[in-house]
C-alpha positions in Angstrom: -20.2 -9.5 -8.2 -21.4 -5.8 -9.0 -19.9 -4.8 -5.7 -16.5 -6.5 -6.8 -16.5 -4.5 -10.0 -17.0 -1.2 -7.9 -14.4 -1.9 -5.7 -11.9 -2.6 -8.5 -13.0 0.6 -10.3 -12.2 2.7 -7.0 -8.9 0.9 -6.8 -8.1 1.7 -10.2 -9.0 5.4 -9.7 -7.2 5.4 -6.4 -4.0 4.1 -8.2 -4.3 6.6 -11.1 -4.4 9.4 -8.7 -1.4 8.3 -6.9 0.5 7.7 -9.9 0.5 11.2 -10.4 1.9 12.0 -7.0 5.6 12.6 -6.3 7.6 9.2 -6.0 9.9 10.3 -3.5 7.8 10.5 -0.4 8.0 7.5 1.5 4.3 8.2 3.1 3.1 7.8 -0.7 4.7 4.9 -1.1 3.2 3.5 2.0 -0.3 4.6 1.1 0.2 2.8 -2.2 1.1 -0.3 -0.1 -2.2 -0.1 1.8 -4.3 0.5 -1.2 -2.9 -2.7 -3.2 -3.2 -4.7 0.0 -6.8 -3.7 0.4 -7.1 -4.7 -3.3 -5.5 -8.1 -2.6 -2.7 -7.2 -4.7 0.2 -8.3 -2.4 3.2 -8.4 -4.7 2.5 -4.9 -5.5 1.7 -3.8 -2.1 5.2 -5.4 -0.8 7.0 -3.7 -3.4 5.5 -0.5 -2.3 6.3 -1.0 1.2 9.8 -1.8 0.3 10.2 1.3 -1.7 8.7 3.2 1.4 11.3 1.4 3.4 14.3 2.5 1.0 12.9 5.9 1.1 13.0 6.0 5.0 15.0 3.2 6.3 14.6 3.5 9.8 10.7 3.7 9.9 9.5 1.3 12.2 5.8 1.8 10.5 7.2 0.9 7.1 9.0 -2.2 8.7 5.7 -3.2 10.4 3.6 -2.8 7.0 6.0 -4.7 5.0 6.1 -7.5 7.8 2.4 -7.5 7.8 1.8 -7.9 4.0 4.7 -10.5 3.6 2.6 -12.6 6.1 -0.7 -11.9 4.6 -1.9 -10.6 7.9 -5.2 -9.1 7.6 -6.0 -5.5 7.2 -7.2 -4.3 10.7 -6.2 -0.7 10.6 -3.6 1.6 9.0 -0.3 1.5 10.1 0.1 3.8 13.0 1.7 7.3 12.4 
């Protein structure tokens, strides 16, 4: 139980930092999607992955990220660069 609270606190800390970053950069939206995904917040993860795709519509890596999130595929590694 204690580990879960610590992880939640870290998630909140990361999200707080990310909220201060420029919102017009797809890599930031994708990073947020990964953070949400790892925290089990799949609706938020999918929304950020969609935002990354809106900012960079031809990006295969963001398409893959959204695909993985929408299908609930396990996190095995980061999306390829």
